[in-house]
PASE-816928 format. One record per residue (C-alpha): y, x, z. Coordinates in steps of 0.5 Angstrom, whole numbers, padded with zeros to 4 digits, always signed. Example, Ala and Ser with C-alpha at 12.3 -4.5 7.8 and 13.67 -1.06 7.14 Angstrom:
<nodes>
-0009+0025+0016;-0002+0027+0014;
</nodes>
This chain:
<nodes>
-0012+0021-0002;-0007+0027-0001;-0009+0035+0003;-0004+0038+0006;-0004+0044+0012;-0010+0047+0016;-0015+0043+0021;-0017+0047+0028;-0023+0043+0030;-0028+0046+0036;-0023+0051+0041;-0021+0050+0047;-0012+0050+0047;-0007+0053+0051;-0002+0049+0051;+0000+0054+0056;+0003+0049+0061;-0005+0045+0061;-0012+0047+0057;-0015+0041+0053;-0022+0043+0051;-0026+0042+0046;-0019+0040+0042;-0017+0040+0035;-0009+0041+0032;-0006+0040+0026;-0002+0043+0022;+0002+0041+0016;+0008+0044+0013;+0009+0049+0019;+0010+0045+0024;+0004+0042+0029;+0002+0036+0027;-0002+0033+0032;-0006+0036+0038;-0012+0033+0043;-0020+0033+0045;-0025+0032+0039;-0025+0026+0040;-0019+0024+0038;-0019+0027+0032;-0026+0024+0030;-0023+0017+0032;-0016+0020+0027;-0020+0021+0020;-0025+0014+0022;-0018+0010+0020;-0016+0015+0015;-0022+0014+0012;-0019+0007+0008;-0011+0010+0008;-0007+0014+0004;-0006+0019+0011;-0006+0026+0008;-0012+0032+0010;-0013+0038+0011;-0013+0042+0005;-0017+0048+0011;-0022+0046+0016;-0024+0052+0022;-0028+0050+0026;-0027+0054+0031;-0034+0054+0035;-0031+0055+0042;-0026+0059+0041;-0018+0059+0045;-0012+0056+0041;-0007+0059+0044;+0002+0059+0041;+0003+0064+0038;+0005+0071+0041;+0013+0073+0042;+0014+0079+0043;+0021+0082+0046;+0020+0090+0045;+0017+0094+0041;+0019+0099+0037;+0013+0100+0032;+0006+0101+0030;+0002+0101+0024;+0002+0109+0023;+0011+0106+0023;+0017+0105+0027;+0024+0101+0026;+0027+0108+0027;+0024+0110+0020;+0029+0107+0018;+0025+0103+0012;+0024+0096+0010;+0017+0098+0009;+0017+0101+0015;+0020+0094+0018;+0013+0090+0014;+0008+0095+0016;+0011+0094+0024;+0011+0087+0023;+0003+0087+0020;+0000+0092+0025;+0003+0086+0030;+0000+0081+0027;-0007+0085+0028;-0005+0083+0035;-0005+0076+0035;+0005+0077+0034;+0007+0070+0031;+0014+0074+0032;+0018+0079+0034;+0024+0083+0036;+0024+0090+0032;+0027+0094+0038;+0031+0101+0035;+0032+0108+0040;+0039+0110+0041;+0041+0115+0036;+0047+0117+0031;+0051+0112+0029;+0049+0112+0022;+0041+0111+0023;+0043+0104+0028;+0047+0102+0021;+0042+0104+0016;+0037+0100+0021;+0041+0094+0021;+0042+0094+0014;+0035+0093+0012;+0032+0091+0017;+0035+0085+0012;+0031+0087+0006;+0024+0086+0010;+0026+0079+0012;+0026+0077+0006;+0020+0081+0004;+0016+0079+0011;+0009+0074+0008;+0004+0077+0012;+0006+0079+0018;+0009+0076+0024;+0016+0074+0024;+0022+0078+0024;+0026+0074+0030;+0031+0080+0030;+0033+0086+0033;+0033+0089+0039;+0038+0094+0041;+0035+0099+0047;+0041+0104+0047;+0047+0108+0047;+0050+0105+0053;+0044+0108+0057;+0044+0113+0064;+0043+0120+0062;+0039+0121+0069;+0036+0115+0067;+0035+0117+0060;+0027+0117+0061;+0023+0117+0052;+0031+0116+0049;+0034+0122+0045;+0040+0124+0051;+0045+0127+0044;+0046+0120+0044;+0048+0117+0049;+0054+0116+0051;+0059+0109+0055;+0060+0103+0051;+0067+0102+0047;+0070+0095+0044;+0071+0098+0038;+0065+0102+0037;+0060+0094+0039;+0065+0089+0037;+0063+0090+0029;+0055+0090+0032;+0056+0083+0035;+0058+0081+0029;+0051+0082+0025;+0048+0075+0027;+0041+0079+0027;+0042+0081+0033;+0038+0078+0039;+0038+0083+0046;+0041+0089+0048;+0038+0093+0052;+0045+0097+0057;+0046+0102+0063;+0050+0096+0067;+0054+0102+0072;+0056+0106+0064;+0064+0104+0066;+0067+0099+0060;+0058+0095+0061;+0060+0089+0065;+0066+0088+0059;+0061+0088+0053;+0056+0083+0058;+0061+0079+0058;+0061+0080+0050;+0054+0079+0049;+0054+0072+0053;+0059+0070+0049;+0054+0070+0042;+0049+0067+0045;+0045+0075+0045;+0040+0077+0051;+0045+0081+0054;+0039+0086+0059;+0040+0092+0065;+0035+0098+0063;+0035+0106+0064;+0040+0104+0070;+0042+0107+0077;+0045+0101+0079;+0046+0098+0087;+0043+0091+0089;+0050+0090+0089;+0052+0092+0082;+0047+0088+0079;+0048+0082+0083;+0055+0083+0079;+0052+0085+0073;+0048+0077+0072;+0056+0074+0073;+0057+0078+0066;+0053+0076+0063;+0046+0081+0064;+0040+0076+0066;+0035+0080+0063;+0031+0088+0066;+0028+0091+0060;+0021+0095+0063;+0021+0094+0070;+0019+0100+0073;+0021+0104+0068;+0027+0108+0068;+0029+0102+0075;+0034+0104+0081;+0030+0102+0086;+0032+0104+0095;+0036+0110+0095;+0040+0113+0101;+0048+0114+0102;+0050+0119+0108;+0044+0117+0111;+0043+0108+0111;+0039+0105+0104;+0042+0102+0099;+0037+0097+0096;+0037+0099+0088;+0035+0095+0081;+0028+0093+0082;+0030+0090+0090;+0034+0086+0086;+0029+0084+0079;+0025+0082+0086;+0029+0079+0089;+0034+0075+0085;+0031+0068+0081;+0036+0067+0076;+0034+0074+0074;+0028+0075+0069;+0024+0081+0067;+0019+0085+0062;+0013+0090+0064;+0009+0093+0060;+0002+0092+0061;-0001+0098+0057;-0006+0100+0063;-0001+0106+0063;+0006+0105+0065;+0004+0101+0071;-0002+0100+0076;-0006+0095+0078;-0003+0094+0084;+0004+0094+0081;+0002+0088+0076;+0000+0084+0081;+0006+0085+0086;+0010+0083+0080;+0006+0076+0078;+0005+0075+0085;+0013+0075+0087;+0016+0075+0080;+0010+0070+0077;+0009+0067+0070;+0015+0064+0068;+0021+0071+0070;+0016+0076+0066;+0014+0078+0060;+0008+0082+0058;+0011+0086+0053;+0008+0093+0049;+0015+0096+0048;+0010+0100+0043;+0011+0106+0038;+0009+0109+0032;+0002+0109+0035;+0001+0102+0036;-0006+0101+0033;-0008+0109+0030;-0011+0113+0032;-0010+0117+0038;-0006+0124+0037;-0001+0128+0036;+0005+0123+0033;+0012+0121+0033;+0018+0118+0037;+0023+0114+0033;+0024+0116+0026;+0021+0121+0021;+0025+0125+0020;+0030+0125+0028;+0025+0123+0032;+0022+0127+0038;+0015+0131+0039;+0010+0126+0042;+0002+0126+0044;-0003+0120+0044;-0009+0121+0048;-0013+0116+0054;-0008+0110+0051;-0002+0112+0051;+0003+0116+0049;+0007+0122+0052;+0012+0128+0051;+0008+0134+0050;+0009+0137+0056;+0006+0130+0060;+0013+0129+0063;+0014+0123+0061;+0010+0117+0058;+0015+0116+0051;+0012+0108+0050;+0005+0105+0049;+0000+0105+0044;-0004+0097+0044;-0001+0090+0042;+0000+0083+0046;-0008+0082+0046;-0009+0088+0050;-0002+0087+0055;-0006+0079+0056;-0013+0082+0056;-0010+0088+0062;-0007+0083+0067;-0013+0078+0066;-0017+0084+0067;-0012+0089+0072;-0008+0085+0076;-0012+0077+0076;-0008+0074+0073;-0011+0067+0070;-0010+0066+0063;-0007+0062+0061;-0001+0063+0066;-0002+0071+0062;-0001+0066+0055;+0005+0064+0057;+0008+0070+0060;+0007+0072+0053;+0009+0066+0049;+0014+0060+0053;+0017+0065+0058;+0019+0070+0052;+0021+0065+0048;+0024+0062+0054;+0028+0068+0056;+0030+0069+0048;+0032+0062+0048;+0027+0059+0043;+0024+0056+0047;+0026+0049+0043;+0021+0050+0037;+0016+0056+0040;+0013+0059+0045;+0009+0051+0046;+0003+0049+0042;+0007+0040+0041;+0007+0036+0035;+0014+0038+0032;+0014+0045+0034;+0013+0051+0030;+0005+0053+0028;+0006+0059+0030;-0001+0060+0032;-0006+0066+0035;-0014+0063+0036;-0019+0068+0041;-0025+0069+0042;-0028+0069+0049;-0028+0077+0049;-0019+0076+0048;-0020+0080+0040;-0017+0077+0035;-0020+0071+0031;-0013+0067+0027;-0006+0069+0026;-0002+0064+0024;+0005+0064+0022;+0008+0058+0021;+0003+0054+0019;+0000+0060+0014;-0005+0065+0016;-0002+0073+0016;-0009+0076+0019;-0017+0073+0019;-0021+0076+0023;-0027+0073+0023;-0031+0079+0018;-0028+0084+0025;-0029+0080+0031;-0035+0074+0033;-0033+0068+0035;-0039+0066+0041;-0037+0074+0044;
</nodes>
């Protein structure tokens, strides 16, 4: 009888459309082969005893742990002591491994506003890292954050390199198939034209670091911008002009159902009331959880660097978040996927099924990859995260291969 794949048994499966209690899931040839109740698994085993059907090479008893679709991280700059802007393939591989420990099975590597030479170097080393990545989260592509961002809303972006979009500069970059997302301030001269080019190429156009008014956001939506980057962070809200109130990007994001958003759910960038407000208005189908993490994710607190080691900005990590030394602004989060889910469950009363959706099916839909990622169903990619009751990561499985095993660190029974 042939032997193949992995079978997870005695697990509560979040698909995330439903919860299958006391279930099993078979992974074979990089895909989900079957899933269901354990009673169905027992029947299948009995039937295969008299047939030449393949049996799993490895059977893992999860003793009641949750099995979920692998987490998809849409926006992260670093982790494990490395940053995408370090400009080496090894840094990107370290970053991918760090996020795998947090249950992430697919990730967009996010750049920061930088010199053009540094950006071009990242594009090159990313290709190398993809080829060598065997034990980390899958590198789904690149997210360019900047340099086309508003100076007045630059946040932790380096103001030295901010500029307006010019076709002669960005069109050659758009020939690179690894670019899957670009975050831009839509009010800048030339930004609407850039949005059209992004839409034509199937690249997610996101609004970020923006002073845009409500009407400008709606114009941007018509020109391809469908997503708002780190909602509330560097996002315009109500202003006054000659005494009259004018709505901003926040209000547009809340009101327009065609706009999706992402939130940094580290428990620091957004307090519980805002997390609850966002969930109440946008729900789990239009809100993705992101870390927007920097290199200190998964590392001890203390001094760190935002961006590349050579040209980055000094920051300090304390009380679970990165900030500038003068505490004038936050500078990125230091948490990973499972902690984001834990936070919205504990701080915002989001049901676990919805929290998982915000880290799997929803980002997959936003990125246009929901036909093969983000849901546990036969034929979908075998990207799986296993969590215990405390939402610690027990296993991270990418393409049917275990890339992180936390069974020696965390109890299955917690």
